[in-house]
C-alpha positions in Angstrom: -0.1 -0.2 0.0 1.3 3.5 -0.8 1.7 6.1 2.3 -0.7 8.8 2.3 1.7 11.3 2.0 3.4 9.9 -1.4 0.1 9.7 -3.2 1.3 11.3 -7.0 -2.3 10.5 -8.6 -4.7 13.0 -8.0 -7.6 15.1 -9.8 -6.5 16.9 -12.1 -8.3 20.6 -11.8 -9.4 22.2 -15.0 -7.5 26.0 -15.7 -10.5 28.5 -15.2 -11.3 29.6 -18.7 -12.2 33.5 -19.7 -15.3 34.3 -19.4 -16.4 36.5 -22.2 -18.8 39.7 -20.5 -22.0 40.2 -22.2 -23.3 43.6 -23.2 -24.6 45.1 -20.6 -26.5 47.8 -22.5 -29.2 45.1 -23.0 -29.8 44.4 -18.9 -29.9 48.4 -18.4 -32.5 49.0 -21.3 -34.6 46.1 -19.1 -34.0 48.1 -16.0 -35.2 51.7 -17.7 -38.3 50.2 -19.1 -39.2 48.5 -16.2 -38.7 52.0 -14.3 -40.6 54.2 -16.6 -43.3 51.6 -16.7 -43.1 50.7 -20.1 -43.5 47.6 -21.8 -41.1 46.4 -24.6 -40.7 43.3 -25.9 -37.3 42.5 -24.6 -38.3 43.6 -21.0 -39.5 41.4 -18.2 -44.2 41.9 -18.3 -44.1 42.7 -14.7 -43.4 41.4 -11.6 -43.8 37.9 -10.7 -47.1 36.8 -8.7 -46.5 34.9 -5.5 -48.2 31.2 -5.4 -49.8 32.2 -1.8 -50.9 29.2 0.4 -50.6 25.9 -1.5 -54.0 24.0 -1.1 -53.8 20.8 0.8 -55.5 17.5 -1.1 -58.4 16.1 0.3 -57.6 12.0 0.4 -60.5 10.3 -0.3 -60.7 6.5 1.1 -60.1 3.7 -1.3 -63.7 1.5 -1.2 -62.7 -2.2 -1.8 -64.6 -2.9 -5.1 -66.3 -5.9 -5.9 -63.0 -7.3 -7.0 -61.5 -7.1 -4.0 -64.2 -9.0 -2.1 -64.0 -11.2 -5.1 -60.3 -11.8 -4.8 -60.6 -11.9 -0.9 -63.3 -14.2 -1.1 -61.3 -16.5 -2.8 -58.5 -16.6 -0.8 -59.9 -17.5 2.5 -61.7 -20.4 0.2 -58.1 -21.7 -0.8 -57.2 -20.9 2.8 -60.3 -23.3 4.1 -59.2 -25.9 1.1 -55.6 -26.0 2.6 -57.2 -26.3 6.3 -59.0 -29.2 5.3 -56.5 -30.7 3.5 -54.2 -30.5 6.9 -56.9 -31.7 8.6 -56.6 -35.1 6.5 -52.7 -34.9 6.9 -51.7 -37.5 9.6 -48.3 -35.7 9.8 -50.1 -32.8 10.7 -50.6 -32.0 14.5 -53.5 -30.1 15.8 -50.5 -27.4 17.2 -49.6 -27.1 13.4 -52.9 -26.1 11.8 -54.1 -23.9 14.7 -52.3 -20.9 13.4 -54.3 -21.4 10.5 -57.7 -21.5 11.5 -56.8 -18.3 13.6 -56.0 -16.5 10.3 -58.9 -18.1 8.7 -61.5 -16.9 11.5 -59.8 -13.4 11.4 -60.0 -12.8 7.4 -63.2 -14.4 7.2 -64.7 -11.6 10.2 -62.3 -8.9 8.5 -64.2 -10.0 4.9 -67.3 -10.0 6.6 -67.2 -6.8 7.9 -65.6 -4.8 4.8 -68.4 -6.2 2.9 -71.3 -5.2 5.1 -69.4 -1.7 5.6 -69.5 -0.9 1.6 -73.1 -1.9 1.0 -72.5 -4.0 -2.2 -75.0 -4.1 -4.6 -73.5 -7.7 -6.1 -76.5 -9.9 -4.0 -74.9 -12.9 -4.7 -71.9 -12.1 -3.9 -73.0 -11.1 -0.3 -74.8 -14.1 -0.4 -71.4 -15.6 -1.4 -69.3 -13.9 1.7 -71.8 -14.4 4.3 -71.8 -18.4 3.2 -67.9 -18.5 3.7 -67.5 -16.1 6.8 -70.1 -18.6 8.4 -68.5 -21.9 7.4 -64.7 -20.2 8.7 -66.3 -19.0 12.1 -67.8 -22.7 12.1 -64.7 -24.8 11.4 -63.1 -22.3 14.1 -65.5 -23.0 16.8 -65.4 -26.8 15.7 -61.3 -26.6 16.5 -61.5 -24.4 19.5 -63.8 -26.6 20.8 -62.0 -29.8 19.9 -64.0 -31.9 18.1 -60.9 -33.0 16.0 -58.8 -34.4 18.8 
């Protein structure tokens, strides 16, 4: 390694270039025109307007769409299928399955609440959501009651 004091490489700083000065007559003309109140094509049209205070934007709550409710219901049904397969699997213990049924029950309650809040006009979808939530809660009660011991 090289010593810090023996560094030979460095950044080459370019020499300062001579800058041509522009004619100050144009600025003087614009200044004189502004002072006299005249408008010329080369002068500034007027003082800059201040922006003032910026109005805050209002954020609208995003309501879950029918597609979102449909996707969440489908996801809950998929979880219920996994739960059923886990119950049939002799290698899975009830302690292994417990977090899944708890998450199913929580998801079912959230989905039911969301569907009721949005006031979805699709009655068939509401019926499917209600039936799915009832099934999920029934399975949760059976599991916690000890029906599968």
